[in-house]
C-alpha positions in Angstrom: -12.7 -25.2 -24.1 -13.0 -22.0 -26.5 -14.3 -18.9 -25.0 -12.1 -18.7 -21.8 -12.1 -16.1 -19.9 -9.2 -13.6 -19.7 -6.5 -14.6 -16.9 -6.9 -12.6 -14.1 -3.7 -11.6 -13.0 -2.5 -13.4 -9.2 -3.2 -11.1 -6.1 0.0 -12.4 -4.0 2.0 -10.1 -1.7 5.3 -11.8 -2.5 8.8 -11.4 -0.6 10.5 -9.0 -3.7 7.2 -6.9 -3.0 8.4 -6.1 0.5 10.6 -3.0 1.6 12.7 -4.4 4.1 15.6 -2.4 4.5 15.2 0.6 7.0 17.0 2.6 4.4 14.3 1.9 1.6 11.4 2.9 4.2 13.5 6.3 4.7 14.4 6.9 0.8 10.5 7.0 0.5 9.5 8.8 3.2 12.1 11.4 2.8 13.2 11.9 -1.0 9.4 10.6 -2.2 5.9 12.5 -2.0 3.3 12.4 0.9 -0.3 12.2 1.5 -2.6 12.2 4.8 -6.0 10.9 4.2 -8.2 8.9 7.0 -6.5 6.4 8.9 -3.2 6.5 6.8 -0.4 8.5 5.3 0.6 7.2 1.9 4.3 8.3 0.7 5.5 7.0 -2.5 8.6 7.4 -4.3 9.5 6.3 -8.4 12.7 4.3 -9.0 12.3 3.7 -12.5 15.0 0.6 -11.8 12.6 -1.4 -10.1 10.0 -3.7 -12.3 7.6 -4.4 -9.0 5.9 -1.9 -6.6 6.8 -2.7 -3.1 5.2 -1.9 -0.1 6.3 -1.7 3.6 4.1 -0.6 6.5 4.8 1.3 9.6 2.5 0.6 13.1 4.0 2.7 16.1 2.8 2.1 19.5 1.0 5.2 19.6 -2.3 3.2 17.9 -2.6 0.8 20.1 -1.1 -2.5 21.4 0.4 -5.5 19.8 -2.9 -6.9 18.9 -4.0 -3.6 17.3 -0.7 -2.9 16.0 -1.1 -6.1 14.0 -4.6 -5.9 12.7 -3.4 -2.4 11.1 -0.8 -4.1 9.1 -3.0 -6.6 8.1 -5.6 -4.6 6.8 -3.1 -2.5 5.1 -1.4 -4.9 3.6 -4.7 -6.9 2.2 -5.5 -3.4 0.6 -2.2 -3.0 -0.9 -2.6 -6.8 -2.5 -5.9 -6.4 -3.6 -4.9 -2.8 -6.0 -1.3 -3.6 -6.9 -1.9 -4.2 -10.4 -3.2 -0.5 -10.6 -0.2 0.7 -9.1 2.8 1.6 -11.3 5.5 -0.7 -11.1 8.3 1.6 -10.9 6.7 2.6 -7.2 8.1 2.0 -3.6 5.0 2.9 -1.2 5.0 3.2 2.4 2.0 3.3 4.4 1.8 4.4 8.0 -1.2 3.4 10.1 -2.8 6.5 11.9 -4.7 6.0 15.4 -8.0 5.8 13.6 -7.2 2.7 11.9 -8.3 0.9 15.1 -12.1 1.5 14.6 -11.9 1.0 10.9 -13.2 -2.4 8.6 -11.5 -3.6 5.9 -13.7 -1.4 3.3 -12.9 1.7 5.2 -9.3 1.4 5.0 -9.9 0.3 1.6 -11.6 3.5 0.7 -9.1 5.8 2.6 -5.8 4.0 0.5 -7.9 4.6 -3.0 -9.3 7.7 -2.5 -4.8 8.6 -1.6 -3.5 6.8 -4.6 -6.2 8.9 -6.8 -5.3 11.9 -5.1 -1.6 11.4 -6.0 -2.0 10.0 -9.3 -1.1 6.2 -8.6 -3.8 4.9 -9.9 -3.6 3.4 -13.6 -6.6 3.7 -15.5 -8.2 0.6 -17.0 -8.8 0.3 -20.6 
């Protein structure tokens, strides 16, 4: 079939895209940059040696019980997953949920994330 649509990038969140070691989280938080926007705190650090953007999510007991914390993690991971191809591949990103995330919907969390990413000049322009 001619005239096929261009292939869309896969929107997965695989193991190589996850920050797993505590020192990786700490490095992004202490040696990187930080922005507070709405229901989240965005920390990021660039590492020219890596080829894929990586994410770590932190939810403390301050935001609520296990159900609330799990939902907050899902919201933050889903927002990252949907916009990962707009982020630079050399970035390590740590998202920290704030208490206000407990009452937020997916579009509201997405709006806060995109606003913080734009302010931090993390989003690549399309085109």
